[in-house]
ZALO-404271 format. One line per 3 residues: their letters; for each residue x, y, z of N, C-alpha, C, CB. Coordinates in Angstrom, 1 decimal, padded with zeros to 4 digits, m for minus. Atoms other than C-alpha are relative to their C-alpha. Glycine has a CB too. Layout:
a) X/Y/Z/X/Y/Z/X/Y/Z/X/Y/Z; ...
END
This chain:
mpm) m000.2/000.3/001.4/105.8/078.5/121.5/000.1/001.3/m000.7/m001.0/m000.9/m000.6; m000.2/m001.2/000.8/107.2/081.3/119.3/m001.0/000.1/m001.2/001.4/000.2/m000.4; 000.9/m000.1/001.2/105.0/082.7/116.5/000.8/m000.2/m001.2/m000.6/001.5/000.0
nyh) m000.6/000.2/001.3/105.9/081.4/113.1/m000.6/001.0/m001.0/m000.2/m001.5/m000.5; 000.5/m001.1/000.9/105.3/083.5/110.0/m001.4/m000.2/m000.4/000.9/000.0/m001.2; 001.4/000.2/000.3/101.9/081.9/109.4/m000.8/000.7/001.1/m000.4/m001.5/m000.1
hql) 000.7/m000.7/m001.1/100.8/083.2/112.9/000.1/001.5/m000.2/000.6/m000.5/001.3; m000.2/m001.4/000.1/102.3/086.6/112.2/m000.9/000.5/m001.2/001.5/000.3/m000.4; 000.9/m000.4/001.1/100.4/086.8/108.9/m001.4/000.1/000.4/000.2/m000.9/m001.2
qll) 001.4/000.0/m000.5/097.2/085.9/110.6/m000.3/001.2/000.9/m000.3/m001.3/000.7; 000.2/m001.1/m000.9/097.7/088.5/113.3/000.0/001.3/m000.9/001.2/000.1/000.9; 000.1/m001.2/000.9/098.4/091.1/110.5/m001.3/000.1/m000.7/001.1/m000.1/m001.1
vdi) 001.4/000.0/000.6/095.2/090.1/108.7/m001.0/000.4/001.0/m000.3/m001.4/m000.6; 001.0/m000.3/m001.1/093.3/090.3/112.0/000.0/001.5/000.3/000.2/m000.7/001.2; m000.1/m001.5/m000.2/094.5/093.9/112.6/m000.6/000.8/m001.2/001.5/000.4/000.3
lkn) 000.5/m000.7/001.2/093.8/095.0/109.0/m001.5/m000.2/m000.1/000.7/m000.6/m001.2; 001.5/000.2/000.0/090.3/093.5/109.2/m000.7/000.9/001.0/m000.4/m001.5/000.3; 000.5/m000.9/m001.0/089.7/095.4/112.4/000.0/001.4/m000.4/000.8/m000.2/001.3
qdt) 000.0/m001.3/000.5/090.8/098.6/110.9/m001.0/000.3/m001.1/001.4/000.4/m000.5; 000.9/m000.2/001.0/088.7/098.1/107.9/m001.5/000.0/000.5/000.1/m001.2/m001.0; 001.3/000.1/m000.6/085.6/097.2/110.0/m000.3/001.3/000.8/m000.1/m001.2/000.9
ehf) 000.2/m001.2/m000.9/086.1/100.2/112.4/000.2/001.3/m000.8/001.0/m000.1/001.2; m000.4/m001.2/000.7/087.3/102.6/109.7/000.9/000.9/000.8/m001.3/000.7/m000.5; m001.0/m000.7/m000.9/090.0/103.6/112.1/001.1/m000.9/000.3/m000.8/000.5/001.3
gsr) m001.2/000.7/m000.5/093.5/102.6/113.1/000.6/000.8/001.1/000.9/m000.3/m001.1; m000.7/m000.7/m001.0/095.2/103.5/116.3/001.5/000.0/m000.2/m000.3/m000.6/001.4; m001.4/m000.1/000.1/098.8/104.5/116.6/000.7/m001.3/000.3/000.6/001.1/000.9
dey) m000.5/001.3/m000.4/099.5/101.2/118.4/m000.2/m001.0/m001.1/m000.6/m000.4/001.3; 000.3/001.0/001.1/097.9/099.2/115.6/001.0/000.3/m001.2/m001.5/000.2/m000.5; m000.9/m000.3/001.0/100.0/101.0/113.0/001.4/m000.4/000.3/000.0/001.5/m000.4
aqi) m001.3/000.4/m000.4/103.1/100.4/115.0/000.2/m001.5/m000.1/000.3/000.5/001.4; 000.0/001.5/000.1/102.2/096.7/115.3/000.1/m000.5/m001.4/m001.3/m000.6/000.7; 000.0/000.3/001.4/101.5/096.5/111.6/001.4/000.1/m000.6/m001.0/000.8/m000.8
erl) m001.4/m000.2/000.5/104.9/098.0/110.8/001.0/m001.0/000.5/000.4/001.4/000.4; m000.9/001.0/m000.6/106.7/095.7/113.2/m000.2/m001.4/m000.7/m000.2/m000.2/001.5; 000.3/001.3/000.7/104.9/092.6/111.7/000.6/000.0/m001.4/m001.5/m000.3/000.1
aks) m000.4/m000.1/001.4/105.6/093.7/108.1/001.5/m000.1/m000.1/m000.5/001.3/m000.6; m001.5/000.1/000.0/109.3/094.3/108.9/000.5/m001.3/000.3/000.6/001.1/000.9; m000.4/001.4/m000.4/109.7/091.0/110.6/m000.2/m001.0/m001.1/m000.7/m000.4/001.3
llk) 000.4/001.0/001.1/107.9/089.1/107.8/000.9/000.2/m001.2/m001.4/000.2/m000.3; m000.8/m000.3/001.1/110.0/090.9/105.2/001.4/m000.6/000.1/000.1/001.4/m000.3; m001.3/000.5/m000.3/113.2/089.6/106.9/000.0/m001.6/m000.1/000.4/000.4/001.4
nke) 000.2/001.4/000.0/111.8/086.0/106.8/000.1/m000.5/m001.4/m001.3/m000.4/000.7; m000.2/000.5/001.3/113.1/084.1/103.8/m001.1/m001.0/m000.4/001.3/m000.7/m000.1; 001.0/001.0/000.3/110.2/081.6/104.0/m001.3/000.6/m000.5/m000.4/m000.8/001.3
vqh) 001.2/m000.7/000.5/107.5/084.2/103.2/000.1/000.0/m001.5/000.0/001.4/000.6; 000.1/000.1/001.5/106.3/083.8/099.6/000.2/001.3/m000.6/m001.3/m000.6/m000.3; m000.3/m001.2/000.8/107.4/086.3/097.0/m001.2/000.9/m000.2/000.6/m000.3/m001.3
evr) 001.2/m000.8/000.2/103.9/087.5/096.2/m000.5/000.7/001.2/m001.1/m000.8/m000.7; 000.4/m000.7/m001.2/103.2/088.3/099.8/001.0/001.1/000.4/000.0/m001.1/001.2; m001.0/m001.0/m000.3/106.5/090.2/100.1/m000.3/001.4/m000.5/001.4/m000.5/m000.5
dml) 000.4/m001.2/000.6/105.3/092.8/097.7/m001.1/000.7/000.8/m000.4/m000.2/m001.5; 001.1/m000.5/m000.8/102.1/093.3/099.7/000.6/000.6/001.3/m001.1/m001.0/000.2; m000.5/m000.4/m001.3/104.1/093.5/102.9/000.8/001.3/m000.1/000.9/m001.1/000.6
ati) m000.7/m001.3/000.2/106.3/096.3/101.6/m001.0/001.1/m000.1/000.9/m000.1/m001.3; 001.0/m001.1/000.1/103.2/098.3/100.7/m000.7/000.2/001.3/m001.0/m000.4/m001.1; 000.6/m000.1/m001.3/101.6/097.5/104.0/000.9/000.7/001.0/m000.4/m001.4/000.6
eky) m001.0/m000.7/m000.8/104.8/098.7/105.8/000.0/001.4/m000.2/001.4/m000.6/m000.1; 000.1/m001.4/000.4/104.7/101.9/103.9/m001.3/000.7/000.5/000.2/000.2/m001.5; 001.3/m000.4/m000.5/101.0/102.3/104.7/000.0/000.4/001.5/m001.1/m001.0/m000.3
std) 000.0/m000.3/m001.5/101.6/102.0/108.4/001.0/001.1/000.4/000.4/m001.3/000.7; m001.0/m001.0/m000.3/104.7/104.2/108.4/m000.6/001.4/m000.3/001.3/m000.2/m000.8; 000.6/m001.2/000.5/102.9/106.9/106.4/m001.1/000.5/001.0/m000.6/m000.1/m001.4
hqt) 001.0/m000.4/m000.9/099.9/106.9/108.8/000.5/000.4/001.3/m001.0/m001.2/000.2; m000.6/m000.4/m001.3/102.1/107.1/111.9/000.6/001.3/m000.1/001.0/m001.1/000.4; m000.7/m001.2/000.2/104.1/109.9/110.4/m001.0/001.2/m000.2/000.9/m000.1/m001.2
sgq) 000.9/m001.1/000.3/101.2/112.0/109.1/m001.1/000.2/001.1/m000.7/m000.3/m001.3; 001.0/m000.1/m001.1/098.9/111.2/112.1/m001.4/m000.1/m000.6/000.1/001.3/000.7; 001.3/000.2/000.6/096.1/110.5/109.7/m000.6/m001.4/000.3/000.0/000.2/m001.6
les) 000.4/001.3/m000.5/094.6/107.7/111.7/m001.4/m000.4/m000.6/m000.1/000.1/001.5; 001.4/000.3/000.5/091.1/107.9/110.1/m000.1/m000.2/m001.5/m001.0/001.0/000.5; 000.1/000.0/001.5/091.9/108.1/106.4/000.5/m001.4/m000.5/000.8/001.1/m000.6
lng) m000.4/001.4/000.4/091.9/104.4/105.5/m000.7/m000.2/m001.4/m000.5/m001.0/001.0; 000.5/000.4/001.3/091.5/103.0/102.0/m000.5/m001.5/000.1/001.0/000.1/m001.1; 000.6/001.3/m000.2/089.1/100.1/102.6/000.2/m001.0/m001.1/m001.5/000.1/000.3
eei) m000.2/000.9/001.1/089.4/098.7/099.1/001.4/m000.6/m000.1/m000.3/000.8/m001.3; m001.4/000.5/000.0/093.2/098.5/099.3/000.2/m001.0/001.2/000.9/001.2/000.2; m000.1/000.9/m001.2/093.0/096.9/102.8/m000.6/m001.4/m000.4/m000.6/000.6/001.2
qqw) 000.6/001.3/000.4/090.6/094.3/101.4/000.8/m000.8/m001.0/m001.4/000.3/m000.6; m000.8/000.7/000.9/092.9/093.5/098.6/001.2/m000.7/000.7/000.6/001.0/m001.1; m001.1/000.6/m000.7/095.8/092.9/101.0/m000.5/m001.2/000.8/000.6/001.1/001.0
iqg) 000.6/001.1/m000.7/093.6/090.7/103.2/m000.2/m001.2/m000.9/m001.3/000.4/000.7; 000.3/001.1/000.9/092.4/088.7/100.3/001.3/m000.6/m000.6/m000.9/000.5/m001.1; m001.2/000.5/000.6/095.9/088.4/098.8/000.8/m000.9/001.0/000.9/001.1/m000.4
iet) m000.7/000.8/m001.0/097.4/087.2/102.1/m000.7/m001.3/000.2/000.2/000.8/001.3; 000.8/001.2/m000.3/094.6/084.8/102.8/000.1/m001.0/m001.2/m001.5/000.3/000.3; m000.1/000.8/001.2/094.7/083.4/099.2/001.4/m000.7/000.0/m000.2/000.7/m001.3
seh) m001.4/000.6/000.0/098.5/082.9/099.4/000.2/m001.0/001.1/001.0/001.2/000.2; m000.1/000.9/m001.1/098.3/081.3/102.8/m000.8/m001.3/m000.2/m000.5/000.6/001.3; 000.8/001.1/000.3/095.5/079.0/101.7/000.7/m001.0/m001.0/m001.4/000.4/m000.5
sfl) m000.7/000.8/001.0/097.4/077.8/098.6/001.3/m000.6/000.5/000.3/000.9/m001.2; m001.2/000.5/m000.6/100.5/077.3/100.7/m000.3/m001.2/001.0/000.8/001.1/000.8; 000.4/001.0/m001.0/098.8/075.4/103.5/m000.7/m001.2/m000.6/m000.8/000.6/001.1
ypd) 000.9/001.1/000.6/096.4/073.4/101.3/000.2/000.0/m001.6/m001.5/000.3/000.3; m000.3/m000.1/001.5/098.1/073.1/097.8/m001.0/m000.7/m000.9/001.4/m000.4/m000.2; 000.9/000.8/000.8/095.6/070.5/096.6/m001.5/000.5/000.0/000.1/m001.4/000.4
rlm) 001.3/m000.5/m000.1/092.5/072.5/097.5/m000.2/001.3/m000.6/m000.5/000.1/001.5; 000.4/m001.3/000.5/090.8/075.3/095.7/m000.7/000.8/001.0/m000.9/m000.1/m001.3; 000.6/m000.9/m001.0/089.7/078.3/097.7/m001.4/000.4/m000.5/000.8/001.2/000.2
END
């Protein structure tokens, strides 16, 4: 079964949570984040408010790969992305439930 965009978003959140917890991101993680963000940005089903975050996340991953700054993470910003994606997904999947 292919991954739908909800699965891709969950994978993205999992990688970001890992980077935030470890205070480190590997080159492979940044490459995976960039691929996921690009793929999700091409998907018309992805909600508009998530698209803005995805563009920022894609730039974050590209900048870290280019600069080689694998350890300089902004935990507060990562937490905002995680919370934004999770809130958006929750409201999409469970429109009648409050988070």
